C-alpha positions, 0 to 999 in steps of 0.5 A: 285560566288561560296560562298563556294569558299570564304576565311573567316576571320576565316578560313583564321586566321585558316588557318595561325595558322596551318602554323605557326604551321608547320613552328615551326614544320619543319622549313626545309620545309620553310627556305631557304636551308642554305648549298647552296654554292656560290663563293665570287667573287673578281676581280684580277686587274692584269689579266688587266694587267696596264690597268687603274682602270676606265677601270677594275672596271666596270668589277667587276660586269660583272663577279659577283664579289663585290670586287678587288684585287690590285697588284702592279707592275709588275704583274700589277700597279693598287696599284701604281695608288692608290697611284697616286689618292690618298685614298679618291679619290680611295675610292669615285671611287670604290664606285661609282661603288658598288665595295670594296677593298677586298685584296691588294696583296703585294709580294714585301713588303713581310710578314714581311714588311706589317705595313704600308700597313695594316694601309692603308687597314684599312683606306679603308675597305680592310680585307686581305692582301696576301703576300708570306712566308720567310725562307728556301725552300726545307724542310721536316719533322721535319726540316719543322715543325721547320722552319714553327714554326721559321715563326710563330714566326717571324710573331707575331709582324706583327699579332698584327698590324694585329689584330689592323687594323683587317686585315688578312694576307694571305700567298700564297703557292707560289714556291720556297717558305718556304710554297710551300708544302702540309706539309708546308701549313698544319704547317702553320695552326696548328701553326698560333696563330691567325685568321689573319694569314691565307692561300691564296691557289694555286692549280697552285703551288701544284701537280695537284692530285684532291684527295690531293688537295681536302683533304688539303682542308678540312686540311686546313679548316677555315685557307684558306681566298683567293681560287685561281681558277687556275690550272698548265696547261702548266705552266706560266714560259715561253711564249707559244701560248695563246691557251696553256697559257690559260689551266691555267684557270679553264676549259681550263687545265685537272684539274677536279675543281669538287672535289676541290669545294666539299671540298670547300663546306665540309668546308663551305668555305666563303673566296674570290674566285679568277679566275686566271692565269699569262701572259708571260710576266708579266704586259700584260692583259690575252688576248687583250681587257678588253671585252676579259678577262672579257669574259674569266674570265666568261667563267670560272666562268660558268664552276666552277658554273656547277660543285657546286653540290646542297645539 
């Protein structure tokens, strides 16, 4: 044995002191890079059509999701399934699969009809409800700003309930809606009186211009609560061959998500990301089997992961 290679207690203490001093002087050399970006995935139940929750929920972990977004009819029927199961059974079922209820999508109730839904969300530990905006469509300029301001005023009593229940109401920029354009989104972000009013950002419903979309993400900043990894492709308004319908998915259509991801990194986005598309007709799964749906989501997830720039 080489006695020179033996580290004495005195040597060890001296070395440890030196490392400690270096950690204090240069923590960047030892701390994990806090700027690393990762998507916080949530699984949209309607991607599986009207499949049973007992079939859908186990798929969450397979796509790297920790939570589920449940949709009511016509897109899915998992919200109705929750009602049939009962809240306690539903909560126990999710817990058994280490999945939380991350979001309830409720276009049918609208932004002014969510009081009871927010209370249910609170009981189930859900922090996000997605709805559409409500108001006149096709406005621009001062008329648009005024209409968004009126919408925000109408939301105030509902935001009071949102604050009491710990829920954020995220308004999607859905087509043919008051909140359906870049300007309307920016006015909503600027005029919102509470962080309990946010945005569900859907690239599908906006011009497929990466410069516009990425700058809009930066402009909206922390008002974004939900990011739909979803592009227009060849639309979801009419029946198409499956290969064309799937062009809504990241990595299949023409939209380059890399600039959008760079913008999400810039704003340090930490909200939900839902890989998404709509099938035609609504209420069917995007592909025939549960396994195929999950594989398709993972195909897009791999595409998105490969476009994250390390920093």
